[in-house]
OpenMM code with the backbone's topology and positions (N, CA, C; nanometers):
from openmm import Vec3, app, unit

residues = "MET LYS LYS ILE VAL LEU LEU PHE ALA LEU ALA LEU VAL SER CYS VAL SER LYS VAL LYS LYS GLU GLU LEU GLN LEU LEU ASN GLY TYR TRP GLU ILE GLU GLU VAL LYS THR GLN ASP GLY ASP LYS LYS THR TYR LYS ILE ASN GLU ALA LEU ASP TYR PHE PHE ILE ASN ASP SER LEU LYS GLY PHE ARG LYS LYS VAL VAL PRO GLN TYR ASP GLY LYS LEU ILE THR ASN ASP VAL GLU GLU LYS LEU GLU ILE GLU GLU LYS GLU SER ASN PHE TYR ILE HIS TYR LYS THR ASP PHE SER SER TRP GLU GLU GLU ILE LEU GLU LEU SER ASN THR SER LEU VAL VAL LYS ASN THR GLU GLY ILE GLU TYR HIS TYR LYS ARG LYS GLN LYS ASP GLU".split()
positions = [
    Vec3(-2.7247, -4.5498, 24.0683),
    Vec3(-2.5850, -4.5382, 24.1091),
    Vec3(-2.5725, -4.4585, 24.2392),
    Vec3(-2.6505, -4.3505, 24.2516),
    Vec3(-2.6458, -4.2693, 24.3726),
    Vec3(-2.6899, -4.3512, 24.4939),
    Vec3(-2.7887, -4.4380, 24.4736),
    Vec3(-2.8378, -4.5210, 24.5834),
    Vec3(-2.7294, -4.6175, 24.6311),
    Vec3(-2.6540, -4.6714, 24.5373),
    Vec3(-2.5469, -4.7645, 24.5731),
    Vec3(-2.4399, -4.6924, 24.6537),
    Vec3(-2.4026, -4.5734, 24.6109),
    Vec3(-2.3013, -4.4956, 24.6820),
    Vec3(-2.3518, -4.4604, 24.8218),
    Vec3(-2.4784, -4.4205, 24.8314),
    Vec3(-2.5365, -4.3855, 24.9604),
    Vec3(-2.5409, -4.5064, 25.0532),
    Vec3(-2.5815, -4.6201, 25.0019),
    Vec3(-2.5857, -4.7420, 25.0830),
    Vec3(-2.4460, -4.7827, 25.1292),
    Vec3(-2.3494, -4.7709, 25.0393),
    Vec3(-2.2112, -4.8030, 25.0747),
    Vec3(-2.1621, -4.7095, 25.1859),
    Vec3(-2.1907, -4.5816, 25.1729),
    Vec3(-2.1480, -4.4838, 25.2736),
    Vec3(-2.2129, -4.5131, 25.4084),
    Vec3(-2.3408, -4.5466, 25.4083),
    Vec3(-2.4099, -4.5799, 25.5324),
    Vec3(-2.3524, -4.7063, 25.5954),
    Vec3(-2.3228, -4.8049, 25.5138),
    Vec3(-2.2642, -4.9289, 25.5646),
    Vec3(-2.1269, -4.9028, 25.6259),
    Vec3(-2.0497, -4.8172, 25.5619),
    Vec3(-1.9177, -4.7842, 25.6119),
    Vec3(-1.9263, -4.7133, 25.7466),
    Vec3(-2.0167, -4.6176, 25.7574),
    Vec3(-2.0336, -4.5435, 25.8809),
    Vec3(-2.0820, -4.6359, 25.9922),
    Vec3(-2.1723, -4.7271, 25.9618),
    Vec3(-2.2254, -4.8154, 26.0644),
    Vec3(-2.1214, -4.9168, 26.1120),
    Vec3(-2.0181, -4.9425, 26.0342),
    Vec3(-1.9132, -5.0361, 26.0732),
    Vec3(-1.8151, -4.9745, 26.1720),
    Vec3(-1.8128, -4.8417, 26.1800),
    Vec3(-1.7221, -4.7749, 26.2720),
    Vec3(-1.7766, -4.7938, 26.4128),
    Vec3(-1.6968, -4.8572, 26.4970),
    Vec3(-1.7452, -4.8833, 26.6318),
    Vec3(-1.7160, -4.7645, 26.7221),
    Vec3(-1.8138, -4.7262, 26.7978),
    Vec3(-1.7981, -4.6190, 26.8949),
    Vec3(-1.7378, -4.6766, 27.0220),
    Vec3(-1.6687, -4.5934, 27.0943),
    Vec3(-1.6138, -4.6334, 27.2228),
    Vec3(-1.7298, -4.6450, 27.3212),
    Vec3(-1.7289, -4.7518, 27.3987),
    Vec3(-1.8331, -4.7750, 27.4976),
    Vec3(-1.7801, -4.7383, 27.6362),
    Vec3(-1.8695, -4.6936, 27.7224),
    Vec3(-1.8297, -4.6504, 27.8562),
    Vec3(-1.7533, -4.7591, 27.9307),
    Vec3(-1.7982, -4.8833, 27.9171),
    Vec3(-1.7315, -4.9924, 27.9898),
    Vec3(-1.5906, -5.0210, 27.9363),
    Vec3(-1.5564, -4.9682, 27.8204),
    Vec3(-1.4224, -4.9866, 27.7634),
    Vec3(-1.3233, -4.8797, 27.8101),
    Vec3(-1.3711, -4.7746, 27.8742),
    Vec3(-1.2841, -4.6629, 27.9096),
    Vec3(-1.1710, -4.7016, 28.0041),
    Vec3(-1.1904, -4.8048, 28.0860),
    Vec3(-1.0833, -4.8484, 28.1763),
    Vec3(-0.9630, -4.9028, 28.0991),
    Vec3(-0.9831, -4.9364, 27.9704),
    Vec3(-0.8706, -4.9810, 27.8869),
    Vec3(-0.7667, -4.8708, 27.8682),
    Vec3(-0.8064, -4.7472, 27.8950),
    Vec3(-0.7133, -4.6347, 27.8825),
    Vec3(-0.5974, -4.6465, 27.9823),
    Vec3(-0.6228, -4.7091, 28.0964),
    Vec3(-0.5194, -4.7222, 28.1995),
    Vec3(-0.3973, -4.7967, 28.1459),
    Vec3(-0.2806, -4.7372, 28.1671),
    Vec3(-0.1575, -4.8029, 28.1268),
    Vec3(-0.0645, -4.7126, 28.0484),
    Vec3(0.0328, -4.7755, 27.9856),
    Vec3(0.1388, -4.7059, 27.9117),
    Vec3(0.1072, -4.7078, 27.7627),
    Vec3(0.1195, -4.5918, 27.6989),
    Vec3(0.0895, -4.5780, 27.5559),
    Vec3(0.2053, -4.5104, 27.4851),
    Vec3(0.2365, -4.5629, 27.3662),
    Vec3(0.3458, -4.5100, 27.2840),
    Vec3(0.2870, -4.4536, 27.1558),
    Vec3(0.3217, -4.3311, 27.1242),
    Vec3(0.2688, -4.2683, 27.0037),
    Vec3(0.3296, -4.3354, 26.8813),
    Vec3(0.2452, -4.3677, 26.7837),
    Vec3(0.2912, -4.4296, 26.6585),
    Vec3(0.2853, -4.3326, 26.5422),
    Vec3(0.1793, -4.2521, 26.5407),
    Vec3(0.1572, -4.1676, 26.4233),
    Vec3(0.0712, -4.0481, 26.4617),
    Vec3(0.0969, -3.9368, 26.3942),
    Vec3(0.0155, -3.8168, 26.4090),
    Vec3(-0.0345, -3.7785, 26.2705),
    Vec3(-0.1661, -3.7532, 26.2597),
    Vec3(-0.2269, -3.7132, 26.1327),
    Vec3(-0.2887, -3.5756, 26.1497),
    Vec3(-0.2539, -3.4862, 26.0574),
    Vec3(-0.3123, -3.3524, 26.0619),
    Vec3(-0.4450, -3.3516, 25.9859),
    Vec3(-0.5180, -3.2441, 26.0036),
    Vec3(-0.6487, -3.2308, 25.9399),
    Vec3(-0.6383, -3.2316, 25.7869),
    Vec3(-0.5266, -3.1823, 25.7333),
    Vec3(-0.5109, -3.1783, 25.5870),
    Vec3(-0.4448, -3.3041, 25.5306),
    Vec3(-0.4297, -3.4083, 25.6137),
    Vec3(-0.3830, -3.5368, 25.5630),
    Vec3(-0.2355, -3.5661, 25.5799),
    Vec3(-0.1578, -3.4707, 25.6295),
    Vec3(-0.0160, -3.4971, 25.6536),
    Vec3(-0.0013, -3.5978, 25.7676),
    Vec3(0.1008, -3.6842, 25.7571),
    Vec3(0.1266, -3.7859, 25.8591),
    Vec3(0.2712, -3.7793, 25.9038),
    Vec3(0.2907, -3.8029, 26.0316),
    Vec3(0.4259, -3.8182, 26.0847),
    Vec3(0.4271, -3.9481, 26.1635),
    Vec3(0.5179, -4.0382, 26.1260),
    Vec3(0.5297, -4.1673, 26.1914),
    Vec3(0.6454, -4.1638, 26.2903),
    Vec3(0.6239, -4.2222, 26.4074),
    Vec3(0.7257, -4.2290, 26.5112),
    Vec3(0.7723, -4.3733, 26.5251),
    Vec3(0.8960, -4.3987, 26.4884),
    Vec3(0.9519, -4.5333, 26.4992),
    Vec3(1.0110, -4.5568, 26.6382),
    Vec3(1.0656, -4.4513, 26.6974),
    Vec3(1.1256, -4.4592, 26.8299),
    Vec3(1.0737, -4.3412, 26.9118),
    Vec3(1.0382, -4.3689, 27.0368),
    Vec3(0.9912, -4.2647, 27.1279),
    Vec3(1.0780, -4.2608, 27.2521),
    Vec3(1.1141, -4.1417, 27.2925),
    Vec3(1.1916, -4.1275, 27.4150),
    Vec3(1.1019, -4.1317, 27.5376),
    Vec3(0.9728, -4.1024, 27.5211),
    Vec3(0.8813, -4.0980, 27.6350),
    Vec3(0.7521, -4.1707, 27.6010),
    Vec3(0.6890, -4.2206, 27.7048),
    Vec3(0.5579, -4.2850, 27.6944),
    Vec3(0.4575, -4.1988, 27.7697),
    Vec3(0.3309, -4.2123, 27.7351),
    Vec3(0.2239, -4.1500, 27.8118),
    Vec3(0.1653, -4.2564, 27.9032),
    Vec3(0.1576, -4.2236, 28.0328),
    Vec3(0.0948, -4.3129, 28.1281),
    Vec3(-0.0386, -4.2520, 28.1691),
    Vec3(-0.1471, -4.3269, 28.1471),
    Vec3(-0.2813, -4.2831, 28.1829),
    Vec3(-0.3303, -4.3615, 28.3037),
    Vec3(-0.3981, -4.2927, 28.3928),
    Vec3(-0.4692, -4.3585, 28.5013),
    Vec3(-0.6046, -4.2904, 28.5176),
    Vec3(-0.7124, -4.3706, 28.5149),
    Vec3(-0.8454, -4.3190, 28.5468),
    Vec3(-0.9094, -4.4131, 28.6482),
    Vec3(-0.9902, -4.3534, 28.7359),
    Vec3(-1.0611, -4.4338, 28.8342),
    Vec3(-1.2041, -4.4612, 28.7858),
    Vec3(-1.2846, -4.5224, 28.8708),
    Vec3(-1.4219, -4.5555, 28.8323),
    Vec3(-1.5086, -4.4330, 28.8073),
    Vec3(-1.4679, -4.3179, 28.8614),
    Vec3(-1.5409, -4.1922, 28.8394),
    Vec3(-1.4957, -4.1214, 28.7124),
    Vec3(-1.4088, -4.1885, 28.6345),
    Vec3(-1.3546, -4.1365, 28.5089),
    Vec3(-1.2723, -4.0093, 28.5290),
    Vec3(-1.2047, -4.0029, 28.6428),
    Vec3(-1.1109, -3.8946, 28.6718),
    Vec3(-0.9745, -3.9579, 28.6945),
    Vec3(-0.8700, -3.8826, 28.6632),
    Vec3(-0.7367, -3.9364, 28.6827),
    Vec3(-0.6296, -3.8412, 28.6363),
    Vec3(-0.5264, -3.8968, 28.5715),
    Vec3(-0.4150, -3.8147, 28.5262),
    Vec3(-0.3437, -3.8827, 28.4101),
    Vec3(-0.2607, -3.8023, 28.3431),
    Vec3(-0.1672, -3.8504, 28.2416),
    Vec3(-0.0326, -3.7889, 28.2753),
    Vec3(0.0729, -3.8701, 28.2621),
    Vec3(0.2066, -3.8149, 28.2807),
    Vec3(0.3037, -3.8840, 28.1866),
    Vec3(0.4137, -3.8173, 28.1616),
    Vec3(0.5182, -3.8701, 28.0740),
    Vec3(0.6150, -3.9543, 28.1565),
    Vec3(0.6541, -4.0674, 28.1007),
    Vec3(0.7545, -4.1528, 28.1627),
    Vec3(0.8597, -4.1862, 28.0581),
    Vec3(0.9828, -4.2003, 28.1036),
    Vec3(1.0939, -4.2292, 28.0127),
    Vec3(1.1505, -4.3670, 28.0471),
    Vec3(1.1398, -4.4629, 27.9529),
    Vec3(1.1967, -4.5963, 27.9772),
    Vec3(1.3491, -4.5906, 27.9809),
    Vec3(1.4081, -4.6697, 28.0698),
    Vec3(1.5527, -4.6796, 28.0821),
    Vec3(1.5989, -4.8145, 28.0284),
    Vec3(1.7283, -4.8271, 28.0031),
    Vec3(1.7832, -4.9514, 27.9486),
    Vec3(1.7638, -5.0710, 28.0417),
    Vec3(1.7578, -5.0442, 28.1713),
    Vec3(1.7415, -5.1536, 28.2671),
    Vec3(1.5954, -5.1920, 28.2895),
    Vec3(1.5042, -5.1295, 28.2131),
    Vec3(1.3623, -5.1622, 28.2242),
    Vec3(1.2860, -5.0725, 28.3195),
    Vec3(1.3556, -4.9922, 28.3965),
    Vec3(1.2887, -4.9006, 28.4883),
    Vec3(1.2326, -4.7817, 28.4125),
    Vec3(1.1396, -4.7118, 28.4766),
    Vec3(1.0786, -4.5943, 28.4173),
    Vec3(1.1073, -4.4737, 28.5054),
    Vec3(1.1422, -4.3635, 28.4413),
    Vec3(1.1685, -4.2398, 28.5144),
    Vec3(1.0585, -4.1408, 28.4787),
    Vec3(1.0107, -4.0701, 28.5805),
    Vec3(0.9112, -3.9654, 28.5581),
    Vec3(0.9480, -3.8446, 28.6422),
    Vec3(0.9023, -3.7276, 28.5983),
    Vec3(0.9259, -3.6077, 28.6782),
    Vec3(0.8061, -3.5783, 28.7686),
    Vec3(0.7086, -3.6690, 28.7687),
    Vec3(0.5886, -3.6590, 28.8516),
    Vec3(0.5005, -3.5387, 28.8189),
    Vec3(0.5172, -3.4780, 28.7025),
    Vec3(0.4258, -3.3733, 28.6582),
    Vec3(0.3044, -3.4429, 28.5971),
    Vec3(0.1879, -3.4197, 28.6570),
    Vec3(0.0663, -3.4856, 28.6113),
    Vec3(-0.0290, -3.3858, 28.5484),
    Vec3(-0.0883, -3.4277, 28.4373),
    Vec3(-0.1983, -3.3520, 28.3775),
    Vec3(-0.3259, -3.4161, 28.4302),
    Vec3(-0.3993, -3.3434, 28.5102),
    Vec3(-0.5250, -3.3976, 28.5617),
    Vec3(-0.6214, -3.4143, 28.4461),
    Vec3(-0.7033, -3.5202, 28.4519),
    Vec3(-0.7982, -3.5421, 28.3436),
    Vec3(-0.9308, -3.5927, 28.3971),
    Vec3(-1.0314, -3.5694, 28.3161),
    Vec3(-1.1658, -3.6196, 28.3440),
    Vec3(-1.2295, -3.6539, 28.2096),
    Vec3(-1.2971, -3.7680, 28.2049),
    Vec3(-1.3612, -3.8104, 28.0807),
    Vec3(-1.5093, -3.7775, 28.0895),
    Vec3(-1.5606, -3.7166, 27.9816),
    Vec3(-1.7005, -3.6745, 27.9750),
    Vec3(-1.7648, -3.7330, 27.8495),
    Vec3(-1.8886, -3.7738, 27.8621),
    Vec3(-1.9645, -3.8217, 27.7469),
    Vec3(-2.0518, -3.7082, 27.6955),
    Vec3(-2.0414, -3.6805, 27.5654),
    Vec3(-2.1253, -3.5805, 27.4980),
    Vec3(-2.1741, -3.6409, 27.3676),
    Vec3(-2.3052, -3.6472, 27.3515),
    Vec3(-2.3659, -3.6969, 27.2276),
    Vec3(-2.3067, -3.8311, 27.1841),
    Vec3(-2.2980, -3.9247, 27.2763),
    Vec3(-2.2500, -4.0608, 27.2532),
    Vec3(-2.1012, -4.0695, 27.2190),
    Vec3(-2.0270, -3.9620, 27.2397),
    Vec3(-1.8824, -3.9625, 27.2211),
    Vec3(-1.8173, -3.9301, 27.3546),
    Vec3(-1.6933, -3.9768, 27.3730),
    Vec3(-1.6212, -3.9518, 27.4974),
    Vec3(-1.5061, -3.8566, 27.4721),
    Vec3(-1.4899, -3.7611, 27.5643),
    Vec3(-1.3875, -3.6581, 27.5550),
    Vec3(-1.3029, -3.6597, 27.6818),
    Vec3(-1.1716, -3.6473, 27.6628),
    Vec3(-1.0800, -3.6341, 27.7757),
    Vec3(-1.0553, -3.4852, 27.7945),
    Vec3(-1.0885, -3.4348, 27.9127),
    Vec3(-1.0611, -3.2954, 27.9476),
    Vec3(-0.9366, -3.2931, 28.0354),
    Vec3(-0.8326, -3.2244, 27.9883),
    Vec3(-0.7066, -3.2137, 28.0609),
    Vec3(-0.6984, -3.0772, 28.1281),
    Vec3(-0.6273, -3.0732, 28.2416),
    Vec3(-0.6082, -2.9460, 28.3098),
    Vec3(-0.4749, -2.9477, 28.3825),
    Vec3(-0.3988, -2.8403, 28.3611),
    Vec3(-0.2755, -2.8181, 28.4351),
    Vec3(-0.2856, -2.6794, 28.4987),
    Vec3(-0.1819, -2.6389, 28.5692),
    Vec3(-0.1801, -2.5042, 28.6268),
    Vec3(-0.1740, -2.3972, 28.5185),
    Vec3(-0.1343, -2.4362, 28.3972),
    Vec3(-0.1111, -2.3382, 28.2918),
    Vec3(-0.2107, -2.3425, 28.1772),
    Vec3(-0.2836, -2.4533, 28.1625),
    Vec3(-0.3689, -2.4679, 28.0446),
    Vec3(-0.4777, -2.5726, 28.0685),
    Vec3(-0.5735, -2.5742, 27.9765),
    Vec3(-0.6728, -2.6814, 27.9736),
    Vec3(-0.7096, -2.7055, 27.8275),
    Vec3(-0.7426, -2.8297, 27.7944),
    Vec3(-0.7759, -2.8668, 27.6582),
    Vec3(-0.8520, -2.9973, 27.6604),
    Vec3(-0.9036, -3.0372, 27.5437),
    Vec3(-0.9763, -3.1635, 27.5360),
    Vec3(-0.9396, -3.2392, 27.4105),
    Vec3(-0.9582, -3.3714, 27.4176),
    Vec3(-0.9383, -3.4602, 27.3042),
    Vec3(-1.0552, -3.5572, 27.2997),
    Vec3(-1.1026, -3.5847, 27.1799),
    Vec3(-1.2081, -3.6838, 27.1618),
    Vec3(-1.1439, -3.8215, 27.1462),
    Vec3(-1.1993, -3.9213, 27.2140),
    Vec3(-1.1502, -4.0580, 27.1996),
    Vec3(-1.2205, -4.1190, 27.0794),
    Vec3(-1.1456, -4.1431, 26.9725),
    Vec3(-1.2023, -4.2004, 26.8506),
    Vec3(-1.2009, -4.3522, 26.8535),
    Vec3(-1.0966, -4.4084, 26.9150),
    Vec3(-1.0796, -4.5538, 26.9179),
    Vec3(-1.0072, -4.5917, 27.0458),
    Vec3(-1.0511, -4.7022, 27.1065),
    Vec3(-0.9853, -4.7512, 27.2259),
    Vec3(-1.0039, -4.9018, 27.2333),
    Vec3(-0.8909, -4.9724, 27.2402),
    Vec3(-0.8945, -5.1179, 27.2534),
    Vec3(-0.7785, -5.1595, 27.3435),
    Vec3(-0.7584, -5.2885, 27.3586),
    Vec3(-0.6447, -5.3382, 27.4378),
    Vec3(-0.5114, -5.2954, 27.3794),
    Vec3(-0.5068, -5.2737, 27.2486),
    Vec3(-0.3787, -5.2483, 27.1824),
    Vec3(-0.3652, -5.1115, 27.1173),
    Vec3(-0.4762, -5.0389, 27.0973),
    Vec3(-0.4646, -4.9108, 27.0276),
    Vec3(-0.5548, -4.8039, 27.0882),
    Vec3(-0.5094, -4.6804, 27.0719),
    Vec3(-0.5805, -4.5622, 27.1190),
    Vec3(-0.5651, -4.4550, 27.0126),
    Vec3(-0.6768, -4.3932, 26.9746),
    Vec3(-0.6737, -4.2805, 26.8809),
    Vec3(-0.7550, -4.1685, 26.9433),
    Vec3(-0.6930, -4.0509, 26.9544),
    Vec3(-0.7619, -3.9331, 27.0055),
    Vec3(-0.7453, -3.8197, 26.9051),
    Vec3(-0.8413, -3.7269, 26.9083),
    Vec3(-0.8361, -3.6112, 26.8169),
    Vec3(-0.8562, -3.4852, 26.8991),
    Vec3(-0.7677, -3.3858, 26.8778),
    Vec3(-0.7810, -3.2605, 26.9515),
    Vec3(-0.8730, -3.1633, 26.8776),
    Vec3(-0.8933, -3.0463, 26.9336),
    Vec3(-0.9872, -2.9490, 26.8763),
    Vec3(-0.9374, -2.8897, 26.7446),
    Vec3(-0.8082, -2.9047, 26.7139),
    Vec3(-0.7542, -2.8585, 26.5853),
    Vec3(-0.7671, -2.9659, 26.4772),
    Vec3(-0.8240, -3.0811, 26.5114),
    Vec3(-0.8414, -3.1892, 26.4144),
    Vec3(-0.7211, -3.2792, 26.3985),
    Vec3(-0.6227, -3.2662, 26.4859),
    Vec3(-0.5033, -3.3508, 26.4789),
    Vec3(-0.5312, -3.4809, 26.5531),
    Vec3(-0.5038, -3.5932, 26.4864),
    Vec3(-0.5244, -3.7251, 26.5448),
    Vec3(-0.3912, -3.7812, 26.5940),
    Vec3(-0.3958, -3.8372, 26.7138),
    Vec3(-0.2805, -3.9023, 26.7729),
    Vec3(-0.3110, -4.0509, 26.7830),
    Vec3(-0.2286, -4.1323, 26.7182),
    Vec3(-0.2459, -4.2778, 26.7164),
    Vec3(-0.1403, -4.3399, 26.8069),
    Vec3(-0.1879, -4.4145, 26.9066),
    Vec3(-0.1004, -4.4784, 27.0044),
    Vec3(-0.1114, -4.6299, 26.9948),
    Vec3(-0.0064, -4.6959, 27.0410),
    Vec3(-0.0142, -4.8402, 27.0632),
    Vec3(0.0207, -4.8635, 27.2100),
    Vec3(-0.0393, -4.9682, 27.2661),
    Vec3(-0.0109, -4.9995, 27.4059),
    Vec3(0.1330, -5.0465, 27.4190),
    Vec3(0.1976, -4.9999, 27.5194),
    Vec3(0.3354, -5.0366, 27.5479),
    Vec3(0.3374, -5.1101, 27.6814),
    Vec3(0.3920, -5.2291, 27.6805),
    Vec3(0.4078, -5.3031, 27.8048),
    Vec3(0.5309, -5.2517, 27.8772),
    Vec3(0.5245, -5.2448, 28.0078),
    Vec3(0.6324, -5.1876, 28.0880),
    Vec3(0.7670, -5.2546, 28.0633),
    Vec3(0.7662, -5.3852, 28.0365),
    Vec3(0.8930, -5.4579, 28.0212),
    Vec3(0.9378, -5.4742, 27.8770),
    Vec3(0.8745, -5.4059, 27.7826),
    Vec3(0.9162, -5.4193, 27.6407),
    Vec3(1.0421, -5.3416, 27.6160),
] * unit.nanometer
topology = app.Topology()
chain = topology.addChain("A")
for resn in residues:
    res = topology.addResidue(resn, chain)
    for name in ("N", "CA", "C"):
        topology.addAtom(name, app.Element.getBySymbol(name[0]), res)
């Protein structure tokens, strides 16, 4: 029985796909937060968001993130405050290092695809995003 449980656990772990370096450019664009999960299992779901996160990274894996607010006419408003970022690979995982004039922090990229982004901060809080098209 223990062998079956161990094999099942190994199979489950091996099915989890790691983010690949060539996929990191998928981060570019507009992202809308869907859900936040705390380390102890609490969840908060966001049905409506007043702001989106806009990410831009270049080929050197450096860039920025800023908040944008969609308007009824489809335009986006921003205050042009940018959080500078750089993506680093450590032990086959990718981390976003953010820096502002007031603080610095990092988030691990757990999942990244055309439609979803999941990051986890150093406190173990996971942020689940869905891609938002500019004209939605």
